[in-house]
N, CA, C and O atoms as CSV, one atom per row, in Angstrom:
chain,resi,resn,atom,element,x,y,z
A,1,MET,N,N,-35.166,53.962,142.164
A,1,MET,CA,C,-36.539,53.743,142.567
A,1,MET,C,C,-36.555,53.200,143.987
A,1,MET,O,O,-35.658,52.473,144.413
A,2,HIS,N,N,-37.604,53.579,144.701
A,2,HIS,CA,C,-37.771,53.012,146.034
A,2,HIS,C,C,-39.248,53.027,146.420
A,2,HIS,O,O,-40.038,53.823,145.910
A,3,LEU,N,N,-39.594,52.130,147.329
A,3,LEU,CA,C,-40.970,51.961,147.773
A,3,LEU,C,C,-41.358,53.065,148.745
A,3,LEU,O,O,-40.610,53.375,149.672
A,4,VAL,N,N,-42.549,53.668,148.528
A,4,VAL,CA,C,-43.117,54.636,149.455
A,4,VAL,C,C,-44.591,54.310,149.660
A,4,VAL,O,O,-45.172,53.533,148.903
A,5,LYS,N,N,-45.187,54.898,150.674
A,5,LYS,CA,C,-46.614,54.754,150.935
A,5,LYS,C,C,-47.339,55.969,150.350
A,5,LYS,O,O,-46.937,57.113,150.560
A,6,LYS,N,N,-48.406,55.693,149.619
A,6,LYS,CA,C,-49.251,56.756,149.079
A,6,LYS,C,C,-50.471,56.866,149.978
A,6,LYS,O,O,-51.162,55.879,150.228
A,7,ILE,N,N,-50.726,58.067,150.458
A,7,ILE,CA,C,-51.855,58.338,151.343
A,7,ILE,C,C,-52.866,59.153,150.552
A,7,ILE,O,O,-52.554,60.237,150.060
A,8,GLU,N,N,-54.079,58.626,150.434
A,8,GLU,CA,C,-55.143,59.332,149.732
A,8,GLU,C,C,-56.308,59.539,150.698
A,8,GLU,O,O,-56.828,58.584,151.274
A,9,VAL,N,N,-56.705,60.785,150.864
A,9,VAL,CA,C,-57.805,61.114,151.765
A,9,VAL,C,C,-58.871,61.853,150.973
A,9,VAL,O,O,-58.572,62.794,150.239
A,10,ILE,N,N,-60.117,61.421,151.127
A,10,ILE,CA,C,-61.254,62.112,150.534
A,10,ILE,C,C,-62.135,62.529,151.702
A,10,ILE,O,O,-62.590,61.687,152.477
A,11,ALA,N,N,-62.374,63.834,151.826
A,11,ALA,CA,C,-63.118,64.332,152.980
A,11,ALA,C,C,-63.805,65.643,152.634
A,11,ALA,O,O,-63.612,66.201,151.554
A,12,ASN,N,N,-64.605,66.117,153.570
A,12,ASN,CA,C,-65.281,67.392,153.431
A,12,ASN,C,C,-64.246,68.511,153.488
A,12,ASN,O,O,-63.345,68.477,154.326
A,13,ALA,N,N,-64.366,69.492,152.614
A,13,ALA,CA,C,-63.407,70.598,152.548
A,13,ALA,C,C,-63.343,71.367,153.859
A,13,ALA,O,O,-62.315,71.963,154.181
A,14,PHE,N,N,-64.417,71.359,154.604
A,14,PHE,CA,C,-64.457,72.069,155.875
A,14,PHE,C,C,-63.407,71.528,156.859
A,14,PHE,O,O,-62.947,72.258,157.738
A,15,GLU,N,N,-63.031,70.257,156.710
A,15,GLU,CA,C,-62.064,69.616,157.605
A,15,GLU,C,C,-60.640,69.639,157.058
A,15,GLU,O,O,-59.743,69.054,157.663
A,16,LEU,N,N,-60.418,70.298,155.934
A,16,LEU,CA,C,-59.106,70.286,155.273
A,16,LEU,C,C,-57.979,70.722,156.210
A,16,LEU,O,O,-56.944,70.058,156.274
A,17,GLY,N,N,-58.159,71.807,156.925
A,17,GLY,CA,C,-57.120,72.299,157.826
A,17,GLY,C,C,-56.736,71.280,158.880
A,17,GLY,O,O,-55.553,71.093,159.164
A,18,LYS,N,N,-57.727,70.619,159.462
A,18,LYS,CA,C,-57.464,69.603,160.487
A,18,LYS,C,C,-56.697,68.421,159.905
A,18,LYS,O,O,-55.792,67.885,160.543
A,19,ILE,N,N,-57.065,68.018,158.690
A,19,ILE,CA,C,-56.399,66.878,158.050
A,19,ILE,C,C,-54.946,67.215,157.729
A,19,ILE,O,O,-54.045,66.414,157.979
A,20,LEU,N,N,-54.723,68.409,157.172
A,20,LEU,CA,C,-53.353,68.809,156.839
A,20,LEU,C,C,-52.508,68.976,158.099
A,20,LEU,O,O,-51.328,68.625,158.099
A,21,ASP,N,N,-53.093,69.504,159.167
A,21,ASP,CA,C,-52.376,69.600,160.444
A,21,ASP,C,C,-52.010,68.215,160.970
A,21,ASP,O,O,-50.924,68.009,161.511
A,22,SER,N,N,-52.925,67.279,160.805
A,22,SER,CA,C,-52.688,65.904,161.254
A,22,SER,C,C,-51.536,65.267,160.478
A,22,SER,O,O,-50.681,64.599,161.060
A,23,LEU,N,N,-51.519,65.477,159.172
A,23,LEU,CA,C,-50.421,64.950,158.350
A,23,LEU,C,C,-49.099,65.582,158.761
A,23,LEU,O,O,-48.085,64.897,158.898
A,24,ASP,N,N,-49.121,66.897,158.954
A,24,ASP,CA,C,-47.896,67.600,159.350
A,24,ASP,C,C,-47.391,67.105,160.702
A,24,ASP,O,O,-46.191,66.900,160.883
A,25,LYS,N,N,-48.303,66.913,161.646
A,25,LYS,CA,C,-47.955,66.385,162.972
A,25,LYS,C,C,-47.353,64.988,162.864
A,25,LYS,O,O,-46.532,64.595,163.692
A,26,SER,N,N,-47.764,64.240,161.841
A,26,SER,CA,C,-47.271,62.875,161.627
A,26,SER,C,C,-45.922,62.839,160.918
A,26,SER,O,O,-45.334,61.769,160.766
A,27,GLY,N,N,-45.429,63.993,160.484
A,27,GLY,CA,C,-44.152,64.046,159.787
A,27,GLY,C,C,-44.277,64.079,158.277
A,27,GLY,O,O,-43.269,64.044,157.571
A,28,VAL,N,N,-45.505,64.148,157.769
A,28,VAL,CA,C,-45.737,64.237,156.322
A,28,VAL,C,C,-45.956,65.717,156.009
A,28,VAL,O,O,-47.019,66.268,156.292
A,29,HIS,N,N,-44.939,66.355,155.420
A,29,HIS,CA,C,-44.965,67.803,155.245
A,29,HIS,C,C,-45.326,68.253,153.831
A,29,HIS,O,O,-45.550,69.443,153.607
A,30,SER,N,N,-45.387,67.342,152.890
A,30,SER,CA,C,-45.744,67.681,151.512
A,30,SER,C,C,-47.038,66.979,151.149
A,30,SER,O,O,-47.277,65.842,151.557
A,31,HIS,N,N,-47.865,67.659,150.384
A,31,HIS,CA,C,-49.141,67.084,149.983
A,31,HIS,C,C,-49.670,67.792,148.732
A,31,HIS,O,O,-49.170,68.839,148.321
A,32,ILE,N,N,-50.676,67.192,148.160
A,32,ILE,CA,C,-51.389,67.760,147.021
A,32,ILE,C,C,-52.859,67.808,147.424
A,32,ILE,O,O,-53.382,66.838,147.972
A,33,VAL,N,N,-53.527,68.925,147.157
A,33,VAL,CA,C,-54.954,69.052,147.454
A,33,VAL,C,C,-55.683,69.342,146.149
A,33,VAL,O,O,-55.354,70.290,145.436
A,34,ILE,N,N,-56.664,68.523,145.853
A,34,ILE,CA,C,-57.542,68.740,144.699
A,34,ILE,C,C,-58.908,69.081,145.271
A,34,ILE,O,O,-59.496,68.290,146.009
A,35,ARG,N,N,-59.402,70.245,144.932
A,35,ARG,CA,C,-60.676,70.732,145.487
A,35,ARG,C,C,-61.851,70.399,144.573
A,35,ARG,O,O,-61.675,70.048,143.406
A,36,ASN,N,N,-63.044,70.518,145.128
A,36,ASN,CA,C,-64.292,70.321,144.386
A,36,ASN,C,C,-64.398,68.940,143.764
A,36,ASN,O,O,-64.751,68.799,142.593
A,37,VAL,N,N,-64.092,67.934,144.546
A,37,VAL,CA,C,-64.174,66.558,144.087
A,37,VAL,C,C,-65.612,66.080,144.214
A,37,VAL,O,O,-66.243,66.259,145.256
A,38,ALA,N,N,-66.125,65.473,143.156
A,38,ALA,CA,C,-67.490,64.939,143.176
A,38,ALA,C,C,-67.443,63.459,142.852
A,38,ALA,O,O,-66.548,62.989,142.150
A,39,GLY,N,N,-68.409,62.741,143.368
A,39,GLY,CA,C,-68.471,61.321,143.091
A,39,GLY,C,C,-69.623,60.683,143.826
A,39,GLY,O,O,-70.459,61.370,144.414
A,40,LYS,N,N,-69.663,59.383,143.792
A,40,LYS,CA,C,-70.717,58.643,144.476
A,40,LYS,C,C,-70.076,57.604,145.368
A,40,LYS,O,O,-69.224,56.828,144.934
A,41,GLY,N,N,-70.492,57.599,146.606
A,41,GLY,CA,C,-69.989,56.642,147.580
A,41,GLY,C,C,-71.133,56.126,148.418
A,41,GLY,O,O,-72.289,56.149,147.997
A,42,LEU,N,N,-70.805,55.663,149.597
A,42,LEU,CA,C,-71.828,55.120,150.493
A,42,LEU,C,C,-72.828,56.180,150.932
A,42,LEU,O,O,-73.971,55.859,151.256
A,43,GLN,N,N,-72.402,57.446,150.946
A,43,GLN,CA,C,-73.275,58.534,151.368
A,43,GLN,C,C,-74.129,59.070,150.225
A,43,GLN,O,O,-74.923,59.986,150.438
A,44,GLY,N,N,-73.990,58.528,149.029
A,44,GLY,CA,C,-74.728,59.022,147.857
A,44,GLY,C,C,-73.844,59.934,147.032
A,44,GLY,O,O,-72.629,59.970,147.221
A,45,THR,N,N,-74.468,60.687,146.094
A,45,THR,CA,C,-73.685,61.561,145.229
A,45,THR,C,C,-73.370,62.862,145.915
A,45,THR,O,O,-74.149,63.342,146.738
A,46,ALA,N,N,-72.229,63.440,145.581
A,46,ALA,CA,C,-71.819,64.714,146.147
A,46,ALA,C,C,-71.827,65.800,145.093
A,46,ALA,O,O,-71.585,66.963,145.413
A,47,GLU,N,N,-72.097,65.456,143.851
A,47,GLU,CA,C,-71.973,66.433,142.779
A,47,GLU,C,C,-73.130,67.405,142.690
A,47,GLU,O,O,-73.014,68.412,141.990
A,48,ASP,N,N,-74.248,67.153,143.370
A,48,ASP,CA,C,-75.379,68.051,143.283
A,48,ASP,C,C,-75.495,68.989,144.487
A,48,ASP,O,O,-76.516,69.660,144.641
A,49,LEU,N,N,-74.473,69.049,145.342
A,49,LEU,CA,C,-74.515,69.934,146.490
A,49,LEU,C,C,-74.237,71.368,146.054
A,49,LEU,O,O,-73.300,71.622,145.296
A,50,ASP,N,N,-75.054,72.304,146.535
A,50,ASP,CA,C,-74.929,73.698,146.136
A,50,ASP,C,C,-74.024,74.508,147.057
A,50,ASP,O,O,-73.507,75.549,146.653
A,51,MET,N,N,-73.827,74.048,148.276
A,51,MET,CA,C,-73.074,74.829,149.246
A,51,MET,C,C,-71.587,74.503,149.163
A,51,MET,O,O,-71.193,73.341,149.254
A,52,THR,N,N,-70.771,75.530,148.990
A,52,THR,CA,C,-69.328,75.353,148.893
A,52,THR,C,C,-68.757,74.697,150.143
A,52,THR,O,O,-67.797,73.932,150.051
A,53,MET,N,N,-69.330,74.980,151.309
A,53,MET,CA,C,-68.827,74.425,152.556
A,53,MET,C,C,-68.880,72.898,152.556
A,53,MET,O,O,-68.141,72.259,153.304
A,54,LEU,N,N,-69.734,72.309,151.737
A,54,LEU,CA,C,-69.891,70.865,151.722
A,54,LEU,C,C,-69.097,70.199,150.603
A,54,LEU,O,O,-69.212,68.989,150.406
A,55,ASP,N,N,-68.294,70.966,149.866
A,55,ASP,CA,C,-67.487,70.384,148.804
A,55,ASP,C,C,-66.473,69.408,149.394
A,55,ASP,O,O,-66.049,69.545,150.542
A,56,ASN,N,N,-66.099,68.434,148.596
A,56,ASN,CA,C,-65.104,67.453,149.016
A,56,ASN,C,C,-63.735,67.821,148.483
A,56,ASN,O,O,-63.612,68.503,147.466
A,57,VAL,N,N,-62.712,67.362,149.179
A,57,VAL,CA,C,-61.333,67.532,148.740
A,57,VAL,C,C,-60.679,66.159,148.661
A,57,VAL,O,O,-61.066,65.222,149.358
A,58,TYR,N,N,-59.687,66.070,147.801
A,58,TYR,CA,C,-58.903,64.851,147.612
A,58,TYR,C,C,-57.460,65.224,147.938
A,58,TYR,O,O,-56.863,66.060,147.261
A,59,ILE,N,N,-56.912,64.616,148.954
A,59,ILE,CA,C,-55.557,64.928,149.419
A,59,ILE,C,C,-54.665,63.735,149.112
A,59,ILE,O,O,-55.006,62.594,149.423
A,60,ILE,N,N,-53.526,64.011,148.501
A,60,ILE,CA,C,-52.548,62.971,148.191
A,60,ILE,C,C,-51.241,63.353,148.886
A,60,ILE,O,O,-50.784,64.492,148.793
A,61,ALA,N,N,-50.660,62.399,149.571
A,61,ALA,CA,C,-49.380,62.611,150.239
A,61,ALA,C,C,-48.587,61.310,150.178
A,61,ALA,O,O,-49.141,60.245,149.904
A,62,PHE,N,N,-47.304,61.407,150.433
A,62,PHE,CA,C,-46.425,60.243,150.393
A,62,PHE,C,C,-45.512,60.253,151.611
A,62,PHE,O,O,-45.151,61.311,152.127
A,63,CYS,N,N,-45.147,59.060,152.061
A,63,CYS,CA,C,-44.173,58.943,153.142
A,63,CYS,C,C,-43.430,57.621,152.986
A,63,CYS,O,O,-43.819,56.758,152.199
A,64,MET,N,N,-42.373,57.486,153.741
A,64,MET,CA,C,-41.617,56.242,153.751
A,64,MET,C,C,-42.439,55.192,154.506
A,64,MET,O,O,-43.196,55.544,155.410
A,65,PRO,N,N,-42.303,53.916,154.150
A,65,PRO,CA,C,-43.097,52.864,154.801
A,65,PRO,C,C,-42.992,52.850,156.326
A,65,PRO,O,O,-43.981,52.590,157.012
A,66,GLU,N,N,-41.819,53.125,156.853
A,66,GLU,CA,C,-41.637,53.096,158.305
A,66,GLU,C,C,-42.274,54.302,159.009
A,66,GLU,O,O,-42.335,54.337,160.238
A,67,GLU,N,N,-42.744,55.284,158.242
A,67,GLU,CA,C,-43.365,56.480,158.809
A,67,GLU,C,C,-44.888,56.440,158.782
A,67,GLU,O,O,-45.524,57.420,159.171
A,68,ILE,N,N,-45.494,55.342,158.336
A,68,ILE,CA,C,-46.946,55.300,158.144
A,68,ILE,C,C,-47.721,55.173,159.459
A,68,ILE,O,O,-48.856,55.643,159.546
A,69,LYS,N,N,-47.136,54.552,160.475
A,69,LYS,CA,C,-47.867,54.324,161.725
A,69,LYS,C,C,-48.377,55.621,162.365
A,69,LYS,O,O,-49.550,55.678,162.734
A,70,PRO,N,N,-47.547,56.671,162.515
A,70,PRO,CA,C,-48.069,57.915,163.084
A,70,PRO,C,C,-49.172,58.553,162.223
A,70,PRO,O,O,-50.082,59.197,162.745
A,71,VAL,N,N,-49.081,58.370,160.928
A,71,VAL,CA,C,-50.116,58.903,160.038
A,71,VAL,C,C,-51.457,58.256,160.368
A,71,VAL,O,O,-52.468,58.944,160.512
A,72,LEU,N,N,-51.458,56.946,160.487
A,72,LEU,CA,C,-52.689,56.224,160.819
A,72,LEU,C,C,-53.206,56.606,162.193
A,72,LEU,O,O,-54.409,56.796,162.376
A,73,GLU,N,N,-52.308,56.721,163.158
A,73,GLU,CA,C,-52.708,57.059,164.524
A,73,GLU,C,C,-53.328,58.446,164.615
A,73,GLU,O,O,-54.222,58.677,165.429
A,74,ASN,N,N,-52.855,59.372,163.781
A,74,ASN,CA,C,-53.378,60.734,163.811
A,74,ASN,C,C,-54.599,60.933,162.922
A,74,ASN,O,O,-55.494,61.701,163.275
A,75,LEU,N,N,-54.655,60.256,161.774
A,75,LEU,CA,C,-55.773,60.440,160.843
A,75,LEU,C,C,-57.026,59.673,161.238
A,75,LEU,O,O,-58.135,60.191,161.099
A,76,ARG,N,N,-56.870,58.456,161.723
A,76,ARG,CA,C,-58.035,57.607,162.014
A,76,ARG,C,C,-59.052,58.275,162.939
A,76,ARG,O,O,-60.234,58.309,162.594
A,77,PRO,N,N,-58.652,58.809,164.097
A,77,PRO,CA,C,-59.648,59.437,164.973
A,77,PRO,C,C,-60.328,60.642,164.323
A,77,PRO,O,O,-61.518,60.881,164.525
A,78,LEU,N,N,-59.561,61.389,163.548
A,78,LEU,CA,C,-60.108,62.564,162.870
A,78,LEU,C,C,-61.168,62.168,161.851
A,78,LEU,O,O,-62.243,62.766,161.804
A,79,LEU,N,N,-60.868,61.160,161.034
A,79,LEU,CA,C,-61.835,60.709,160.027
A,79,LEU,C,C,-63.037,60.037,160.684
A,79,LEU,O,O,-64.159,60.176,160.197
A,80,ASN,N,N,-62.823,59.315,161.774
A,80,ASN,CA,C,-63.946,58.695,162.487
A,80,ASN,C,C,-64.887,59.751,163.060
A,80,ASN,O,O,-66.102,59.552,163.095
A,81,LYS,N,N,-64.329,60.866,163.505
A,81,LYS,CA,C,-65.142,61.926,164.114
A,81,LYS,C,C,-65.847,62.785,163.069
A,81,LYS,O,O,-67.029,63.093,163.220
A,82,PHE,N,N,-65.135,63.177,162.011
A,82,PHE,CA,C,-65.669,64.139,161.054
A,82,PHE,C,C,-66.092,63.534,159.722
A,82,PHE,O,O,-66.689,64.221,158.893
A,83,GLY,N,N,-65.792,62.269,159.510
A,83,GLY,CA,C,-66.129,61.624,158.242
A,83,GLY,C,C,-64.987,61.717,157.255
A,83,GLY,O,O,-63.990,62.402,157.485
A,84,GLY,N,N,-65.152,61.018,156.162
A,84,GLY,CA,C,-64.106,60.968,155.149
A,84,GLY,C,C,-63.540,59.561,155.083
A,84,GLY,O,O,-63.909,58.684,155.863
A,85,THR,N,N,-62.650,59.370,154.149
A,85,THR,CA,C,-62.041,58.056,153.977
A,85,THR,C,C,-60.570,58.220,153.625
A,85,THR,O,O,-60.159,59.255,153.101
A,86,CYS,N,N,-59.785,57.198,153.914
A,86,CYS,CA,C,-58.351,57.230,153.644
A,86,CYS,C,C,-57.934,55.897,153.054
A,86,CYS,O,O,-58.354,54.836,153.516
A,87,TYR,N,N,-57.109,55.969,152.038
A,87,TYR,CA,C,-56.555,54.767,151.402
A,87,TYR,C,C,-55.038,54.868,151.466
A,87,TYR,O,O,-54.463,55.925,151.203
A,88,ILE,N,N,-54.403,53.768,151.815
A,88,ILE,CA,C,-52.941,53.677,151.865
A,88,ILE,C,C,-52.520,52.592,150.882
A,88,ILE,O,O,-53.057,51.485,150.906
A,89,SER,N,N,-51.562,52.909,150.020
A,89,SER,CA,C,-51.086,51.908,149.069
A,89,SER,C,C,-49.571,52.008,148.922
A,89,SER,O,O,-48.962,53.027,149.248
A,90,ASP,N,N,-48.980,50.924,148.423
A,90,ASP,CA,C,-47.560,50.880,148.131
A,90,ASP,C,C,-47.343,51.332,146.696
A,90,ASP,O,O,-47.982,50.827,145.773
A,91,VAL,N,N,-46.444,52.282,146.515
A,91,VAL,CA,C,-46.103,52.759,145.176
A,91,VAL,C,C,-44.589,52.924,145.084
A,91,VAL,O,O,-43.894,52.945,146.099
A,92,MET,N,N,-44.100,53.040,143.880
A,92,MET,CA,C,-42.669,53.248,143.653
A,92,MET,C,C,-42.428,54.708,143.294
A,92,MET,O,O,-43.102,55.268,142.430
A,93,GLU,N,N,-41.469,55.307,143.962
A,93,GLU,CA,C,-41.076,56.677,143.651
A,93,GLU,C,C,-39.844,56.629,142.748
A,93,GLU,O,O,-38.879,55.919,143.028
A,94,ILE,N,N,-39.896,57.379,141.688
A,94,ILE,CA,C,-38.773,57.451,140.759
A,94,ILE,C,C,-38.210,58.866,140.842
A,94,ILE,O,O,-38.883,59.841,140.507
A,95,ARG,N,N,-37.013,58.954,141.276
A,95,ARG,CA,C,-36.356,60.268,141.339
A,95,ARG,C,C,-35.415,60.392,140.155
A,95,ARG,O,O,-34.573,59.527,139.913
A,96,SER,N,N,-35.575,61.473,139.431
A,96,SER,CA,C,-34.701,61.670,138.289
A,96,SER,C,C,-33.349,62.171,138.804
A,96,SER,O,O,-33.273,63.042,139.670
A,97,VAL,N,N,-32.323,61.607,138.258
A,97,VAL,CA,C,-30.966,61.985,138.648
A,97,VAL,C,C,-30.369,62.739,137.472
A,97,VAL,O,O,-30.322,62.247,136.345
A,98,LYS,N,N,-29.921,63.931,137.765
A,98,LYS,CA,C,-29.339,64.769,136.713
A,98,LYS,C,C,-27.929,64.254,136.406
A,98,LYS,O,O,-27.050,64.245,137.268
A,99,CYS,N,N,-27.741,63.833,135.174
A,99,CYS,CA,C,-26.445,63.321,134.746
A,99,CYS,C,C,-25.630,64.442,134.117
A,99,CYS,O,O,-26.111,65.168,133.248
A,100,VAL,N,N,-24.427,64.564,134.558
A,100,VAL,CA,C,-23.538,65.572,134.006
A,100,VAL,C,C,-22.487,64.853,133.172
A,100,VAL,O,O,-21.724,64.040,133.691
A,101,ALA,N,N,-22.451,65.150,131.900
A,101,ALA,CA,C,-21.485,64.509,131.008
A,101,ALA,C,C,-20.100,65.104,131.241
A,101,ALA,O,O,-19.942,66.310,131.427
A,102,SER,N,N,-19.122,64.241,131.227
A,102,SER,CA,C,-17.742,64.705,131.357
A,102,SER,C,C,-17.314,65.384,130.084
A,102,SER,O,O,-17.568,64.898,128.982
A,103,LEU,N,N,-16.667,66.504,130.248
A,103,LEU,CA,C,-16.189,67.239,129.069
A,103,LEU,C,C,-14.765,66.900,128.756
A,103,LEU,O,O,-14.202,67.427,127.796
């Protein structure tokens, strides 16, 4: 087990490409995208929007703690300009190790 940073971004789907490019530029090359996210936040509810262009996405990515600074430097201006929110948290990554029994 080891400590990693979990990056969670909730934003308009229209900005997905820019956000993923920003993560990639920061050295975070793997991510998960969940589309059509609905909820209620400071902007009100998003679940009653009819236009697909306004759907929200939820992006999850992970990086090593020492790699988080470029992520923040690249994501913050993008989210400030286009909207959205980002949460960073400490989590533990568990990698399964394949054990080979001696014959």
